[in-house]
A tleap script that builds the chain and sets N, CA, C and O, in Angstrom:
source leaprc.protein.ff14SB
mol = sequence {
  NMET GLN LYS PHE PHE LEU PHE VAL PHE VAL
  PHE ALA LEU LEU LEU THR LEU VAL SER VAL
  ASP ALA GLN ALA GLN CYS SER ILE CYS THR
  ARG THR ALA GLN GLN LEU GLY GLU LYS PRO
  ALA LYS GLY LEU ASN ALA GLY ILE LEU TYR
  LEU ALA LEU THR PRO LEU LEU LEU ILE GLY
  PHE ILE GLY TYR ARG PHE TYR LYS LYS TYR
  TYR THR SER LYS GLU CASP
}
set mol.1.N position { 0.820 -1.184 0.001 }
set mol.1.CA position { 0.001 0.000 -0.001 }
set mol.1.C position { 0.869 1.262 0.000 }
set mol.1.O position { 0.523 2.267 -0.622 }
set mol.2.N position { 2.004 1.195 0.709 }
set mol.2.CA position { 2.883 2.353 0.745 }
set mol.2.C position { 3.521 2.613 -0.612 }
set mol.2.O position { 3.777 3.763 -0.968 }
set mol.3.N position { 3.779 1.549 -1.373 }
set mol.3.CA position { 4.329 1.726 -2.711 }
set mol.3.C position { 3.337 2.447 -3.608 }
set mol.3.O position { 3.724 3.258 -4.449 }
set mol.4.N position { 2.055 2.146 -3.425 }
set mol.4.CA position { 1.024 2.804 -4.221 }
set mol.4.C position { 0.996 4.302 -3.935 }
set mol.4.O position { 0.965 5.108 -4.864 }
set mol.5.N position { 1.006 4.684 -2.652 }
set mol.5.CA position { 0.980 6.096 -2.302 }
set mol.5.C position { 2.258 6.802 -2.745 }
set mol.5.O position { 2.215 7.967 -3.139 }
set mol.6.N position { 3.385 6.113 -2.685 }
set mol.6.CA position { 4.632 6.690 -3.190 }
set mol.6.C position { 4.539 6.930 -4.692 }
set mol.6.O position { 4.974 7.970 -5.187 }
set mol.7.N position { 3.973 5.968 -5.416 }
set mol.7.CA position { 3.788 6.120 -6.857 }
set mol.7.C position { 2.872 7.299 -7.167 }
set mol.7.O position { 3.173 8.094 -8.058 }
set mol.8.N position { 1.761 7.425 -6.447 }
set mol.8.CA position { 0.828 8.528 -6.669 }
set mol.8.C position { 1.502 9.862 -6.370 }
set mol.8.O position { 1.314 10.829 -7.109 }
set mol.9.N position { 2.287 9.923 -5.294 }
set mol.9.CA position { 2.980 11.161 -4.942 }
set mol.9.C position { 3.992 11.557 -6.013 }
set mol.9.O position { 4.051 12.719 -6.413 }
set mol.10.N position { 4.783 10.600 -6.475 }
set mol.10.CA position { 5.788 10.891 -7.509 }
set mol.10.C position { 5.102 11.290 -8.809 }
set mol.10.O position { 5.560 12.204 -9.495 }
set mol.11.N position { 4.014 10.620 -9.152 }
set mol.11.CA position { 3.275 10.948 -10.369 }
set mol.11.C position { 2.700 12.360 -10.290 }
set mol.11.O position { 2.784 13.115 -11.259 }
set mol.12.N position { 2.119 12.723 -9.153 }
set mol.12.CA position { 1.566 14.065 -8.977 }
set mol.12.C position { 2.677 15.117 -9.019 }
set mol.12.O position { 2.491 16.198 -9.577 }
set mol.13.N position { 3.812 14.803 -8.437 }
set mol.13.CA position { 4.946 15.726 -8.467 }
set mol.13.C position { 5.429 15.945 -9.893 }
set mol.13.O position { 5.710 17.077 -10.285 }
set mol.14.N position { 5.528 14.876 -10.670 }
set mol.14.CA position { 5.950 15.005 -12.066 }
set mol.14.C position { 4.932 15.795 -12.881 }
set mol.14.O position { 5.312 16.578 -13.752 }
set mol.15.N position { 3.650 15.597 -12.610 }
set mol.15.CA position { 2.632 16.360 -13.329 }
set mol.15.C position { 2.737 17.851 -13.046 }
set mol.15.O position { 2.536 18.667 -13.946 }
set mol.16.N position { 3.047 18.216 -11.811 }
set mol.16.CA position { 3.180 19.635 -11.505 }
set mol.16.C position { 4.422 20.239 -12.141 }
set mol.16.O position { 4.432 21.421 -12.482 }
set mol.17.N position { 5.460 19.445 -12.302 }
set mol.17.CA position { 6.681 19.964 -12.917 }
set mol.17.C position { 6.555 20.103 -14.433 }
set mol.17.O position { 7.260 20.912 -15.037 }
set mol.18.N position { 5.676 19.335 -15.049 }
set mol.18.CA position { 5.544 19.326 -16.501 }
set mol.18.C position { 4.311 20.108 -16.946 }
set mol.18.O position { 3.989 20.116 -18.134 }
set mol.19.N position { 3.625 20.757 -16.031 }
set mol.19.CA position { 2.378 21.440 -16.379 }
set mol.19.C position { 2.634 22.599 -17.345 }
set mol.19.O position { 3.709 23.200 -17.356 }
set mol.20.N position { 1.627 22.889 -18.143 }
set mol.20.CA position { 1.694 23.954 -19.133 }
set mol.20.C position { 0.874 25.130 -18.622 }
set mol.20.O position { -0.241 24.951 -18.132 }
set mol.21.N position { 1.422 26.319 -18.735 }
set mol.21.CA position { 0.718 27.511 -18.285 }
set mol.21.C position { -0.437 27.819 -19.229 }
set mol.21.O position { -0.225 28.026 -20.424 }
set mol.22.N position { -1.654 27.850 -18.701 }
set mol.22.CA position { -2.835 28.075 -19.535 }
set mol.22.C position { -3.707 29.192 -18.973 }
set mol.22.O position { -4.927 29.146 -19.129 }
set mol.23.N position { -3.125 30.174 -18.336 }
set mol.23.CA position { -3.905 31.250 -17.734 }
set mol.23.C position { -4.495 32.179 -18.783 }
set mol.23.O position { -5.498 32.839 -18.511 }
set mol.24.N position { -3.918 32.253 -19.953 }
set mol.24.CA position { -4.437 33.142 -20.991 }
set mol.24.C position { -5.817 32.710 -21.462 }
set mol.24.O position { -6.623 33.548 -21.866 }
set mol.25.N position { -6.093 31.433 -21.416 }
set mol.25.CA position { -7.389 30.941 -21.859 }
set mol.25.C position { -8.507 31.521 -20.999 }
set mol.25.O position { -9.562 31.869 -21.530 }
set mol.26.N position { -8.312 31.633 -19.720 }
set mol.26.CA position { -9.351 32.162 -18.844 }
set mol.26.C position { -9.662 33.620 -19.164 }
set mol.26.O position { -10.827 34.019 -19.141 }
set mol.27.N position { -8.656 34.407 -19.456 }
set mol.27.CA position { -8.915 35.812 -19.778 }
set mol.27.C position { -9.649 35.944 -21.110 }
set mol.27.O position { -10.460 36.854 -21.282 }
set mol.28.N position { -9.374 35.055 -22.041 }
set mol.28.CA position { -10.087 35.082 -23.317 }
set mol.28.C position { -11.549 34.734 -23.106 }
set mol.28.O position { -12.428 35.396 -23.658 }
set mol.29.N position { -11.821 33.707 -22.315 }
set mol.29.CA position { -13.211 33.329 -22.032 }
set mol.29.C position { -13.943 34.453 -21.312 }
set mol.29.O position { -15.099 34.742 -21.620 }
set mol.30.N position { -13.274 35.085 -20.357 }
set mol.30.CA position { -13.903 36.182 -19.621 }
set mol.30.C position { -14.218 37.347 -20.539 }
set mol.30.O position { -15.316 37.900 -20.484 }
set mol.31.N position { -13.282 37.724 -21.372 }
set mol.31.CA position { -13.484 38.835 -22.282 }
set mol.31.C position { -14.601 38.529 -23.282 }
set mol.31.O position { -15.419 39.397 -23.584 }
set mol.32.N position { -14.634 37.318 -23.786 }
set mol.32.CA position { -15.679 36.919 -24.732 }
set mol.32.C position { -17.043 36.955 -24.069 }
set mol.32.O position { -18.012 37.428 -24.663 }
set mol.33.N position { -17.126 36.462 -22.845 }
set mol.33.CA position { -18.402 36.455 -22.129 }
set mol.33.C position { -18.872 37.877 -21.849 }
set mol.33.O position { -20.073 38.144 -21.907 }
set mol.34.N position { -17.966 38.786 -21.552 }
set mol.34.CA position { -18.342 40.172 -21.304 }
set mol.34.C position { -18.852 40.841 -22.568 }
set mol.34.O position { -19.777 41.651 -22.507 }
set mol.35.N position { -18.270 40.519 -23.700 }
set mol.35.CA position { -18.679 41.141 -24.959 }
set mol.35.C position { -20.005 40.598 -25.466 }
set mol.35.O position { -20.753 41.328 -26.115 }
set mol.36.N position { -20.316 39.343 -25.189 }
set mol.36.CA position { -21.530 38.732 -25.722 }
set mol.36.C position { -22.790 39.139 -24.980 }
set mol.36.O position { -23.866 39.169 -25.577 }
set mol.37.N position { -22.690 39.444 -23.728 }
set mol.37.CA position { -23.867 39.805 -22.951 }
set mol.37.C position { -24.205 38.726 -21.937 }
set mol.37.O position { -23.461 37.763 -21.751 }
set mol.38.N position { -25.365 38.915 -21.277 }
set mol.38.CA position { -25.705 38.042 -20.154 }
set mol.38.C position { -26.157 36.645 -20.582 }
set mol.38.O position { -25.695 35.653 -20.018 }
set mol.39.N position { -27.044 36.553 -21.560 }
set mol.39.CA position { -27.592 35.241 -21.936 }
set mol.39.C position { -26.519 34.319 -22.546 }
set mol.39.O position { -26.430 33.161 -22.136 }
set mol.40.N position { -25.706 34.781 -23.504 }
set mol.40.CA position { -24.642 33.900 -24.001 }
set mol.40.C position { -23.592 33.571 -22.936 }
set mol.40.O position { -22.989 32.498 -22.970 }
set mol.41.N position { -23.374 34.484 -21.998 }
set mol.41.CA position { -22.412 34.217 -20.924 }
set mol.41.C position { -22.903 33.076 -20.045 }
set mol.41.O position { -22.111 32.240 -19.610 }
set mol.42.N position { -24.203 33.038 -19.782 }
set mol.42.CA position { -24.763 31.930 -19.004 }
set mol.42.C position { -24.621 30.621 -19.770 }
set mol.42.O position { -24.348 29.577 -19.177 }
set mol.43.N position { -24.804 30.673 -21.082 }
set mol.43.CA position { -24.616 29.478 -21.904 }
set mol.43.C position { -23.170 29.011 -21.892 }
set mol.43.O position { -22.902 27.810 -21.854 }
set mol.44.N position { -22.234 29.961 -21.924 }
set mol.44.CA position { -20.809 29.622 -21.854 }
set mol.44.C position { -20.473 28.962 -20.517 }
set mol.44.O position { -19.737 27.976 -20.472 }
set mol.45.N position { -21.016 29.510 -19.432 }
set mol.45.CA position { -20.789 28.913 -18.110 }
set mol.45.C position { -21.391 27.517 -18.032 }
set mol.45.O position { -20.782 26.611 -17.463 }
set mol.46.N position { -22.580 27.333 -18.597 }
set mol.46.CA position { -23.203 26.006 -18.599 }
set mol.46.C position { -22.362 25.021 -19.406 }
set mol.46.O position { -22.230 23.859 -19.021 }
set mol.47.N position { -21.794 25.475 -20.521 }
set mol.47.CA position { -20.931 24.607 -21.322 }
set mol.47.C position { -19.672 24.205 -20.584 }
set mol.47.O position { -19.231 23.060 -20.683 }
set mol.48.N position { -19.091 25.132 -19.850 }
set mol.48.CA position { -17.895 24.825 -19.065 }
set mol.48.C position { -18.221 23.796 -17.985 }
set mol.48.O position { -17.454 22.859 -17.762 }
set mol.49.N position { -19.360 23.971 -17.316 }
set mol.49.CA position { -19.768 23.004 -16.300 }
set mol.49.C position { -20.055 21.641 -16.920 }
set mol.49.O position { -19.732 20.610 -16.330 }
set mol.50.N position { -20.651 21.632 -18.092 }
set mol.50.CA position { -20.943 20.373 -18.785 }
set mol.50.C position { -19.646 19.644 -19.140 }
set mol.50.O position { -19.554 18.427 -18.981 }
set mol.51.N position { -18.654 20.380 -19.617 }
set mol.51.CA position { -17.373 19.762 -19.960 }
set mol.51.C position { -16.623 19.268 -18.717 }
set mol.51.O position { -15.888 18.284 -18.790 }
set mol.52.N position { -16.803 19.935 -17.595 }
set mol.52.CA position { -16.126 19.524 -16.364 }
set mol.52.C position { -16.817 18.342 -15.692 }
set mol.52.O position { -16.199 17.645 -14.887 }
set mol.53.N position { -18.080 18.107 -16.008 }
set mol.53.CA position { -18.852 17.071 -15.329 }
set mol.53.C position { -18.308 15.667 -15.591 }
set mol.53.O position { -18.203 14.871 -14.658 }
set mol.54.N position { -17.968 15.352 -16.814 }
set mol.54.CA position { -17.521 13.999 -17.153 }
set mol.54.C position { -16.237 13.599 -16.412 }
set mol.54.O position { -16.209 12.524 -15.814 }
set mol.55.N position { -15.182 14.411 -16.424 }
set mol.55.CA position { -13.980 14.001 -15.672 }
set mol.55.C position { -14.229 13.920 -14.168 }
set mol.55.O position { -13.678 13.051 -13.493 }
set mol.56.N position { -15.056 14.821 -13.641 }
set mol.56.CA position { -15.328 14.780 -12.210 }
set mol.56.C position { -16.107 13.529 -11.829 }
set mol.56.O position { -15.824 12.916 -10.800 }
set mol.57.N position { -17.083 13.142 -12.644 }
set mol.57.CA position { -17.827 11.914 -12.380 }
set mol.57.C position { -16.921 10.690 -12.488 }
set mol.57.O position { -17.039 9.756 -11.696 }
set mol.58.N position { -16.031 10.696 -13.454 }
set mol.58.CA position { -15.102 9.578 -13.624 }
set mol.58.C position { -14.167 9.454 -12.423 }
set mol.58.O position { -13.938 8.351 -11.926 }
set mol.59.N position { -13.635 10.562 -11.963 }
set mol.59.CA position { -12.758 10.546 -10.788 }
set mol.59.C position { -13.539 10.096 -9.555 }
set mol.59.O position { -13.031 9.321 -8.744 }
set mol.60.N position { -14.767 10.578 -9.415 }
set mol.60.CA position { -15.603 10.161 -8.287 }
set mol.60.C position { -15.903 8.676 -8.318 }
set mol.60.O position { -15.871 8.015 -7.280 }
set mol.61.N position { -16.197 8.143 -9.499 }
set mol.61.CA position { -16.490 6.717 -9.633 }
set mol.61.C position { -15.270 5.870 -9.288 }
set mol.61.O position { -15.388 4.864 -8.589 }
set mol.62.N position { -14.107 6.271 -9.774 }
set mol.62.CA position { -12.876 5.538 -9.474 }
set mol.62.C position { -12.583 5.591 -7.971 }
set mol.62.O position { -12.194 4.586 -7.375 }
set mol.63.N position { -12.769 6.757 -7.368 }
set mol.63.CA position { -12.564 6.883 -5.930 }
set mol.63.C position { -13.531 6.035 -5.131 }
set mol.63.O position { -13.148 5.429 -4.130 }
set mol.64.N position { -14.786 5.986 -5.565 }
set mol.64.CA position { -15.793 5.159 -4.888 }
set mol.64.C position { -15.435 3.681 -4.975 }
set mol.64.O position { -15.520 2.955 -3.983 }
set mol.65.N position { -15.031 3.235 -6.171 }
set mol.65.CA position { -14.658 1.826 -6.347 }
set mol.65.C position { -13.426 1.487 -5.495 }
set mol.65.O position { -13.357 0.415 -4.893 }
set mol.66.N position { -12.470 2.397 -5.453 }
set mol.66.CA position { -11.277 2.196 -4.628 }
set mol.66.C position { -11.670 2.070 -3.163 }
set mol.66.O position { -11.198 1.175 -2.462 }
set mol.67.N position { -12.533 2.966 -2.704 }
set mol.67.CA position { -12.987 2.949 -1.317 }
set mol.67.C position { -13.705 1.647 -0.997 }
set mol.67.O position { -13.420 1.012 0.018 }
set mol.68.N position { -14.634 1.249 -1.858 }
set mol.68.CA position { -15.399 0.022 -1.627 }
set mol.68.C position { -14.494 -1.210 -1.636 }
set mol.68.O position { -14.679 -2.121 -0.829 }
set mol.69.N position { -13.528 -1.241 -2.536 }
set mol.69.CA position { -12.648 -2.411 -2.647 }
set mol.69.C position { -11.767 -2.574 -1.412 }
set mol.69.O position { -11.631 -3.682 -0.893 }
set mol.70.N position { -11.177 -1.497 -0.943 }
set mol.70.CA position { -10.206 -1.610 0.133 }
set mol.70.C position { -10.819 -1.562 1.523 }
set mol.70.O position { -10.258 -2.142 2.452 }
set mol.71.N position { -11.938 -0.899 1.696 }
set mol.71.CA position { -12.498 -0.791 3.032 }
set mol.71.C position { -13.560 -1.837 3.323 }
set mol.71.O position { -13.754 -2.184 4.488 }
set mol.72.N position { -14.249 -2.350 2.328 }
set mol.72.CA position { -15.197 -3.428 2.597 }
set mol.72.C position { -14.476 -4.764 2.726 }
set mol.72.O position { -14.960 -5.648 3.434 }
set mol.73.N position { -13.344 -4.938 2.069 }
set mol.73.CA position { -12.597 -6.192 2.199 }
set mol.73.C position { -11.952 -6.305 3.577 }
set mol.73.O position { -11.741 -7.417 4.062 }
set mol.74.N position { -11.639 -5.194 4.211 }
set mol.74.CA position { -11.054 -5.222 5.549 }
set mol.74.C position { -12.100 -5.542 6.616 }
set mol.74.O position { -11.763 -6.073 7.674 }
set mol.75.N position { -13.363 -5.222 6.345 }
set mol.75.CA position { -14.423 -5.500 7.307 }
set mol.75.C position { -14.804 -6.970 7.325 }
set mol.75.O position { -15.274 -7.470 8.347 }
set mol.76.N position { -14.611 -7.673 6.214 }
set mol.76.CA position { -15.006 -9.091 6.128 }
set mol.76.C position { -14.110 -9.999 6.920 }
set mol.76.O position { -14.321 -11.212 6.939 }
savepdb mol mol.pdb
quit
């Protein structure tokens, strides 16, 4: 189990070192939403939430399966 956490830590560390700066994208989205008005801005926000939903659900499902596998097997 400790090897797994060490692997996750090293993997997360490598991801932070190799990350790409993407802050300009947020300013473009903000500027576009301001220029379009209120109704298209709400649609843009809904689209962003829709795109974020799939990875978040996938991560949640994997975490749930991990939790069920390791903690229910210890109770038996």
